[in-house]
C-alpha positions as CSV (number, residue, x, y, z in Angstrom):
1,M,52.3,-12.9,6.0
2,L,53.3,-11.2,9.2
3,R,56.8,-10.9,7.7
4,A,55.4,-9.4,4.5
5,V,55.9,-5.9,3.2
6,V,54.8,-4.3,-0.1
7,R,57.7,-2.8,-2.1
8,D,57.8,-1.8,-5.7
9,G,54.2,-2.6,-5.9
10,Q,54.7,-6.3,-5.0
11,Q,54.2,-8.3,-1.8
12,Q,57.4,-9.6,-0.4
13,V,57.8,-12.0,2.5
14,L,61.1,-11.2,4.3
15,E,63.3,-14.2,5.2
16,Q,64.6,-12.3,8.2
17,T,63.2,-9.4,10.1
18,P,64.8,-6.9,12.5
19,R,64.6,-7.5,16.2
20,W,61.3,-6.1,17.4
21,V,60.4,-5.1,20.9
22,I,56.7,-4.7,22.0
23,P,56.2,-1.1,23.2
24,A,54.9,-1.0,26.8
25,H,52.8,1.8,28.4
26,I,52.7,2.3,32.2
27,L,49.4,4.0,32.7
28,H,47.6,5.3,35.8
29,T,44.0,5.5,34.8
30,P,41.6,3.8,32.4
31,E,41.2,7.2,30.7
32,E,44.9,7.2,29.7
33,A,44.4,3.7,28.3
34,L,41.5,5.0,26.2
35,Q,43.7,7.8,24.8
36,V,46.3,5.2,23.7
37,R,43.6,3.1,22.1
38,E,42.1,6.0,20.2
39,K,45.5,7.0,18.8
40,L,46.3,3.4,17.7
41,A,42.9,2.7,16.3
42,H,43.1,5.3,13.6
43,Q,46.8,4.9,12.6
44,V,47.7,3.9,9.0
45,L,50.8,1.7,8.8
46,N,53.2,2.1,5.9
47,P,53.1,-1.3,4.1
48,E,56.6,-0.7,2.7
49,V,58.2,-0.8,6.2
50,W,58.1,-3.9,8.4
51,P,56.2,-4.6,10.5
52,V,52.9,-3.9,8.8
53,F,51.1,-4.5,12.1
54,D,51.4,-3.0,15.5
55,L,51.2,-4.7,18.9
56,Q,51.5,-2.7,22.1
57,V,50.8,-3.4,25.8
58,G,49.4,-1.2,28.5
59,Y,49.6,-1.7,32.2
60,V,47.0,0.1,34.4
61,D,47.1,0.0,38.1
62,G,45.0,-2.8,39.5
63,M,43.7,-4.0,36.1
64,P,44.6,-6.8,33.7
65,A,47.2,-5.9,31.0
66,R,45.7,-4.6,27.8
67,L,47.0,-5.6,24.4
68,W,46.4,-3.4,21.4
69,L,46.8,-5.3,18.2
70,C,46.5,-3.4,14.8
71,L,46.4,-5.5,11.7
72,D,46.2,-4.4,8.0
73,N,43.6,-6.0,5.8
74,L,46.0,-5.5,2.9
75,L,47.8,-8.6,4.2
76,L,45.3,-10.4,6.5
77,D,41.6,-11.1,6.5
78,G,39.3,-11.4,9.5
79,L,39.7,-15.2,9.8
80,S,43.5,-14.9,9.5
81,M,43.3,-12.5,12.4
82,Q,41.4,-15.1,14.4
83,I,44.0,-17.8,13.6
84,L,46.7,-15.4,14.7
85,L,45.0,-14.7,18.0
86,A,44.6,-18.4,18.7
87,E,48.2,-19.0,18.0
88,L,49.3,-16.1,20.2
89,E,47.3,-17.5,23.1
90,H,48.6,-21.0,22.6
91,G,52.2,-19.7,22.3
92,Y,51.8,-17.7,25.5
93,Q,50.4,-20.6,27.5
94,Y,52.7,-23.3,26.0
95,P,55.9,-21.6,24.8
96,Q,57.6,-24.9,24.4
97,Q,54.9,-26.3,22.0
98,L,55.1,-23.8,19.1
99,P,53.7,-25.3,15.9
100,P,56.2,-26.3,13.1
101,P,56.4,-24.3,9.9
102,L,53.6,-25.1,7.5
103,P,54.4,-26.9,4.2
104,V,52.3,-24.5,2.2
105,T,52.4,-20.7,2.0
106,Y,50.0,-18.0,0.9
107,R,52.1,-17.5,-2.2
108,D,51.6,-21.2,-3.1
109,Y,47.9,-20.7,-2.8
110,L,47.8,-17.7,-5.0
111,Q,49.7,-19.4,-7.8
112,Q,47.3,-22.3,-8.1
113,P,45.5,-22.2,-11.5
114,A,42.1,-22.5,-9.9
115,I,42.7,-19.2,-8.1
116,Q,44.1,-17.3,-11.1
117,S,41.4,-18.4,-13.7
118,L,38.1,-16.8,-14.4
119,N,35.1,-18.9,-15.5
120,A,33.7,-17.6,-18.9
121,D,30.2,-18.8,-17.9
122,S,30.4,-16.7,-14.7
123,L,31.5,-13.6,-16.7
124,A,28.6,-14.1,-19.1
125,W,26.1,-14.7,-16.2
126,W,27.1,-11.4,-14.5
127,Q,26.9,-9.6,-17.8
128,A,23.3,-10.7,-18.2
129,Q,22.5,-9.4,-14.7
130,L,23.7,-5.9,-15.1
131,D,20.4,-4.3,-16.0
132,D,18.7,-5.8,-12.9
133,I,21.3,-4.6,-10.3
134,P,19.9,-1.6,-8.4
135,P,22.2,1.1,-6.9
136,A,23.5,1.1,-3.3
137,P,21.0,2.1,-0.5
138,A,20.2,5.8,-0.9
139,L,20.5,6.7,2.8
140,P,20.3,10.2,4.2
141,L,23.8,11.8,4.5
142,R,25.1,14.7,6.4
143,C,27.6,15.7,3.7
144,M,29.0,14.6,0.4
145,P,31.2,11.6,0.8
146,Q,34.0,13.4,-1.0
147,D,34.0,16.0,1.7
148,V,35.1,13.6,4.4
149,E,38.8,13.8,3.9
150,T,39.9,11.4,6.6
151,P,37.1,9.0,7.5
152,R,37.0,7.9,11.1
153,F,34.8,4.9,11.9
154,A,32.6,4.3,14.9
155,R,31.2,1.0,16.1
156,L,27.9,-0.3,17.5
157,N,27.7,-3.9,18.7
158,G,25.1,-6.3,19.9
159,A,24.3,-10.0,20.4
160,L,21.6,-12.7,20.5
161,D,22.0,-15.1,23.3
162,S,22.4,-18.8,22.5
163,T,18.7,-19.6,23.2
164,R,17.3,-17.0,20.8
165,W,20.0,-17.6,18.2
166,H,19.3,-21.4,18.2
167,R,15.6,-20.6,17.8
168,L,16.2,-18.2,14.9
169,K,18.4,-20.7,13.1
170,K,15.7,-23.4,13.6
171,R,13.1,-21.1,12.0
172,A,15.4,-20.2,9.2
173,A,16.0,-23.9,8.4
174,D,12.2,-24.6,8.4
175,A,11.8,-21.7,5.9
176,H,14.7,-23.1,3.8
177,L,16.8,-20.0,4.6
178,T,20.4,-19.8,5.7
179,P,21.2,-17.8,8.9
180,S,23.2,-15.3,6.7
181,A,20.2,-14.8,4.5
182,V,17.9,-14.2,7.5
183,L,20.3,-11.6,8.9
184,L,20.7,-10.0,5.5
185,S,17.0,-9.7,5.1
186,V,16.5,-8.2,8.6
187,W,19.2,-5.6,7.9
188,S,17.8,-4.9,4.4
189,T,14.3,-4.3,5.9
190,V,15.7,-1.6,8.1
191,L,17.8,0.0,5.3
192,S,14.9,-0.2,2.9
193,A,12.8,1.9,5.3
194,W,15.4,4.6,5.2
195,S,16.5,4.4,1.6
196,A,15.1,6.8,-1.0
197,Q,14.4,3.7,-3.1
198,P,13.4,0.4,-1.4
199,E,15.4,-1.9,-3.7
200,F,19.2,-1.7,-3.6
201,T,22.4,-3.6,-3.7
202,L,24.7,-4.6,-0.9
203,N,28.4,-5.6,-1.1
204,L,29.2,-8.9,0.5
205,T,32.6,-9.8,1.9
206,L,33.3,-13.5,1.3
207,F,35.9,-15.6,3.2
208,D,36.7,-17.7,0.2
209,R,39.5,-20.2,1.1
210,R,39.5,-22.8,-1.6
211,P,40.2,-26.3,-0.2
212,L,43.4,-26.7,-2.2
213,H,45.5,-28.0,0.7
214,P,44.8,-29.9,3.9
215,Q,46.3,-27.1,6.0
216,I,44.8,-24.2,4.1
217,N,42.8,-23.1,7.2
218,Q,46.1,-22.6,9.1
219,I,47.5,-20.0,6.7
220,L,47.5,-16.3,7.3
221,G,46.6,-14.1,4.3
222,D,43.9,-12.2,2.6
223,F,41.5,-14.8,1.2
224,T,38.5,-12.4,0.9
225,S,36.5,-11.5,-2.2
226,L,33.6,-9.2,-2.8
227,M,30.2,-10.1,-4.3
228,L,27.1,-8.0,-5.0
229,L,23.7,-9.0,-3.8
230,S,20.4,-7.1,-4.6
231,W,17.5,-6.7,-2.3
232,H,14.0,-6.5,-3.8
233,P,11.1,-6.1,-1.4
234,G,8.2,-8.5,-1.8
235,E,4.7,-8.9,-0.5
236,S,5.9,-10.1,2.9
237,W,9.2,-10.3,4.8
238,L,9.4,-14.1,4.2
239,H,8.8,-13.7,0.5
240,S,11.5,-11.0,0.4
241,A,13.9,-13.2,2.3
242,Q,13.3,-16.3,0.1
243,S,13.9,-14.2,-3.0
244,L,17.1,-12.9,-1.5
245,Q,18.1,-16.5,-0.6
246,Q,17.6,-17.5,-4.2
247,R,19.7,-14.7,-5.6
248,L,22.4,-15.4,-2.9
249,S,22.7,-19.0,-4.0
250,Q,22.9,-18.0,-7.7
251,N,25.5,-15.3,-7.1
252,L,27.6,-17.7,-5.0
253,N,27.7,-20.1,-7.9
254,H,29.4,-17.3,-9.9
255,R,31.6,-15.8,-7.1
256,D,34.8,-16.2,-9.1
257,V,33.9,-12.8,-10.7
258,S,34.6,-10.1,-8.1
259,A,32.2,-7.3,-7.3
260,I,34.9,-4.8,-8.4
261,R,34.8,-6.2,-12.0
262,V,30.9,-6.2,-11.9
263,M,30.9,-2.6,-10.6
264,R,33.2,-1.6,-13.5
265,Q,30.9,-3.2,-16.0
266,L,27.9,-1.4,-14.4
267,A,29.7,1.9,-14.8
268,Q,30.4,1.2,-18.5
269,R,26.8,0.1,-19.1
270,Q,25.4,3.2,-17.4
271,N,28.0,5.5,-18.9
272,V,29.0,6.9,-15.6
273,P,32.5,7.2,-14.0
274,A,31.8,4.7,-11.2
275,V,29.0,2.8,-9.4
276,P,30.0,2.7,-5.7
277,M,28.6,0.0,-3.4
278,P,29.7,1.2,0.0
279,V,27.3,-0.6,2.2
280,V,28.9,-4.0,3.2
281,F,27.8,-7.2,4.9
282,T,30.6,-9.4,6.3
283,S,29.6,-12.8,7.6
284,A,31.9,-15.2,9.4
285,L,29.1,-17.6,10.3
286,G,30.2,-21.2,10.2
287,F,33.8,-20.5,11.0
288,E,35.2,-21.5,14.4
289,Q,31.8,-21.1,15.9
290,D,32.8,-21.8,19.4
291,N,36.1,-20.0,19.7
292,F,35.8,-17.1,17.3
293,L,36.7,-14.0,19.5
294,A,35.5,-16.0,22.5
295,R,35.4,-14.0,25.8
296,R,36.3,-17.1,27.8
297,N,39.8,-17.2,26.2
298,L,42.9,-16.0,27.9
299,L,43.0,-13.2,25.3
300,K,39.5,-11.7,25.9
301,P,38.3,-9.3,23.2
302,V,37.4,-6.0,24.7
303,W,37.0,-3.6,21.8
304,G,37.6,-3.4,18.0
305,I,37.1,-1.4,14.9
306,S,37.5,-2.0,11.2
307,Q,38.3,0.8,8.7
308,T,38.0,0.0,5.0
309,P,38.4,2.5,2.1
310,Q,35.2,3.3,0.3
311,V,33.0,1.6,2.9
312,W,30.4,3.7,4.6
313,L,28.7,1.1,6.7
314,D,29.9,-2.5,7.4
315,H,27.7,-5.0,9.2
316,Q,29.7,-7.9,10.6
317,V,28.3,-11.1,12.0
318,Y,29.8,-14.1,13.7
319,E,29.1,-16.9,16.1
320,S,31.0,-17.3,19.4
321,E,30.3,-19.4,22.5
322,G,26.9,-20.3,21.1
323,E,25.8,-16.7,20.6
324,L,25.3,-14.5,17.6
325,R,27.4,-11.4,17.8
326,F,27.4,-8.5,15.4
327,N,29.0,-5.1,14.8
328,W,28.2,-2.0,12.7
329,D,31.2,0.0,11.7
330,F,30.4,3.3,10.0
331,V,31.9,6.6,9.0
332,A,30.6,8.8,11.8
333,A,31.0,12.1,9.9
334,L,29.0,10.9,6.9
335,F,25.6,10.4,8.6
336,P,23.3,12.7,10.5
337,A,23.8,12.6,14.2
338,G,21.9,9.7,15.8
339,Q,20.7,8.2,12.5
340,V,22.8,5.0,12.5
341,E,22.2,4.5,16.2
342,R,18.4,4.6,15.5
343,Q,18.8,2.2,12.6
344,F,20.8,-0.1,14.8
345,E,18.1,0.0,17.5
346,Q,15.5,-0.9,14.8
347,Y,17.7,-3.8,13.6
348,C,18.1,-5.2,17.1
349,T,14.3,-4.9,17.8
350,L,13.4,-6.6,14.6
351,L,16.0,-9.4,15.1
352,N,14.6,-10.1,18.5
353,R,11.0,-10.0,17.2
354,M,11.9,-12.6,14.5
355,T,13.0,-15.0,17.3
356,E,9.9,-14.5,19.4
357,D,7.0,-14.0,17.0
358,E,6.8,-16.5,14.1
359,N,3.9,-14.6,12.6
360,S,6.1,-11.6,12.0
361,W,7.8,-13.5,9.3
362,H,4.6,-13.2,7.2
363,L,4.0,-9.5,7.7
364,P,4.6,-6.8,5.1
365,L,7.9,-4.9,5.5
366,A,6.2,-1.6,6.4
367,A,4.5,-3.3,9.3
368,L,7.9,-4.4,10.7
369,V,9.8,-1.1,10.1
370,P,7.7,1.8,9.0
371,P,9.3,3.8,6.2
372,V,11.0,6.9,7.3
373,K,9.2,9.8,5.6
374,Q,11.3,12.3,3.6
375,A,10.0,15.1,5.8
376,E,11.4,13.3,8.9
377,Q,14.7,12.9,7.1
378,G,14.8,16.6,6.6
379,T,16.9,18.2,3.9
380,E,19.8,15.8,4.3
381,R,21.5,14.6,1.2
382,T,21.0,11.0,0.1
383,S,23.8,8.8,-0.9
384,R,22.9,8.7,-4.6
385,V,26.0,10.8,-5.4
386,C,27.9,11.1,-8.6
387,P,31.7,11.2,-8.0
388,E,32.1,13.7,-10.9
389,H,30.4,16.3,-8.8
390,S,33.2,16.4,-6.3
391,Q,35.2,19.6,-6.5
392,S,38.5,20.3,-4.8
393,H,38.7,23.3,-2.6
394,I,42.2,24.1,-4.0
395,A,42.8,24.5,-7.7
396,A,44.9,21.5,-8.9
397,D,47.6,21.9,-11.5
398,E,46.3,20.3,-14.7
399,S,49.6,18.8,-15.7
400,T,49.7,17.1,-12.3
401,V,46.2,15.7,-12.7
402,S,47.1,14.4,-16.1
403,L,50.3,12.8,-14.8
404,I,48.3,11.0,-12.0
405,C,45.6,9.8,-14.4
406,D,48.3,8.4,-16.7
407,A,50.1,6.7,-13.8
408,F,46.8,5.2,-12.7
409,R,46.1,3.8,-16.2
410,E,49.6,2.3,-16.3
411,V,49.1,0.6,-12.9
412,V,45.5,-0.5,-13.0
413,G,44.9,-0.9,-16.7
414,E,41.8,1.3,-16.5
415,S,41.2,5.0,-17.1
416,V,40.2,7.4,-14.3
417,T,38.6,10.8,-14.5
418,P,40.0,13.7,-12.5
419,A,37.3,13.6,-9.9
420,Q,36.8,9.9,-9.8
421,N,37.7,7.9,-6.7
422,F,40.6,5.6,-7.2
423,F,38.8,2.6,-5.7
424,E,35.6,3.3,-7.7
425,A,37.7,3.3,-10.8
426,G,38.8,-0.2,-10.1
427,A,41.9,0.1,-7.9
428,T,42.7,-2.1,-5.0
429,S,44.8,-1.2,-2.0
430,L,47.8,-3.0,-3.6
431,N,47.2,-0.9,-6.7
432,L,47.5,2.3,-4.6
433,V,50.8,1.0,-3.3
434,Q,52.0,0.5,-6.8
435,L,50.7,3.9,-7.8
436,H,52.6,5.5,-4.9
437,V,55.8,3.9,-6.0
438,L,55.3,5.1,-9.6
439,L,54.5,8.7,-8.5
440,Q,57.5,8.8,-6.2
441,R,59.7,8.0,-9.2
442,H,58.5,11.2,-10.8
443,E,58.8,14.5,-9.0
444,F,56.8,13.6,-5.9
445,S,59.5,12.1,-3.7
446,T,57.8,13.3,-0.4
447,L,54.5,11.7,-1.3
448,T,53.4,9.1,1.3
449,L,51.1,6.2,0.8
450,L,48.7,7.7,3.4
451,D,48.3,10.7,1.1
452,L,46.8,8.5,-1.6
453,F,44.2,7.1,0.8
454,T,43.4,10.6,2.3
455,H,43.1,12.2,-1.2
456,P,41.7,9.3,-3.3
457,S,41.2,11.0,-6.7
458,P,43.5,12.6,-9.2
459,A,42.1,16.0,-8.7
460,A,42.1,15.8,-4.9
461,L,45.7,14.3,-4.8
462,A,46.9,16.9,-7.3
463,A,45.3,19.7,-5.2
464,Y,47.0,18.4,-2.1
465,L,50.4,18.2,-3.9
466,T,49.9,21.7,-5.1
467,S,49.2,23.0,-1.6
468,V,52.2,21.1,-0.2
469,A,54.4,22.6,-2.9
470,T,53.1,26.1,-2.0
471,V,53.7,25.6,1.7
472,E,57.3,24.4,1.0
473,K,57.9,27.3,-1.2
474,T,56.7,29.7,1.5
475,K,58.8,28.0,4.1
476,R,61.9,28.4,2.0
477,S,61.3,32.1,1.5
478,R,60.7,32.8,5.2
479,P,64.3,32.6,6.4
480,V,65.3,35.0,3.7
481,R,62.8,37.5,4.9
482,R,63.9,37.1,8.5
483,R,67.5,37.7,7.6
484,Q,66.5,40.8,5.7
485,R,64.6,42.1,8.8
486,R,67.6,41.5,11.0
487,I,70.0,43.4,8.8
């Protein structure tokens, strides 16, 4: 998939690629290296042009070389990135021992009937759950999500050493809980203390490679799916965690129905444009436990960030070198200053307490993380926001809005309202690529794919196109005025 591009709305794997040279930076200070990293961390690559990744190297006087690797989740999931890093390291150390081509491809995997089919029982099961699925956590926000035009993510990270992590897993097993369920319950305890309603729904990222080929775990591609999971506080933390574990097991048995489809059904049931679920839990527990992003490797991980459309907060967990390691990636402009940092501190404190004090498992949630009073939260907005309330700052041409809505329906097979977010209406990143191609075939030849991600609703995109047209018209008229002044 490293040779893949997306053209005419379809993924294409190029048989041959142009010669590519890794850009190198000769730098003098660590600050210069940080500037390069910051620039690369927030770039958006054009999936129509190869390569749909970026790899650059920086040399700083007296320091090890730094590799900056940018990969797009449109083509690769997190585990594929780990496979790539391992192969890069092996190829660098043993250039004469490169692995042979695999007998199976990502395309072969996707064409398997087991991947393409949906289980009717799973569809019916999720349909029966719709009335019991609460909304996303209603966290205090600094601004309306629609007002953050270009989201920039920040990262917090932490770890549990091998001794504490082993102890926590042992206690989890004794309580008939999986490690992921324990971490989900600790996180939900913190979120519940801050949320306007204590029960809520999280969006889980699943690394779901079906065992359809002996070498399936060597393939690069996007094997992820999304699944909803609700949190309902109980009498004690342990009771709450065991209830979550039960729901997690049930939901996993019906994971062939994606969260996107369930969210669409929720919106129809509630008669609203969309039901966003932007708080995400991503677990890589159980995969390559010893080597996953290991710091003892030749390629030592130093820094990272993930940026996903329609995600506000993504909690990622994985095991490496016997430790539990975790990140929180969040849209910095969306939350009040210091709020996520405080929540992260509460999470780390509670996680450590769970490893040290077995009695804490039996305490009420409020005794572990006291609820944050509304007065303490101030007058900040909460995240229970209706997308229909978003208004563009620039009046959009109604015919352009209508054209975009029609094009969306043609590509996705679902309707979208003018103010509705493309992703909340059911689009995927690949759908936006297809929508971009279709709109370019109309009168918007200068439209870029990044424009659709930056202005992700028909009204916002139409307003942007209107403003661009106005600017271009002004530019064309300026030379005439200058010539008139010169005469």
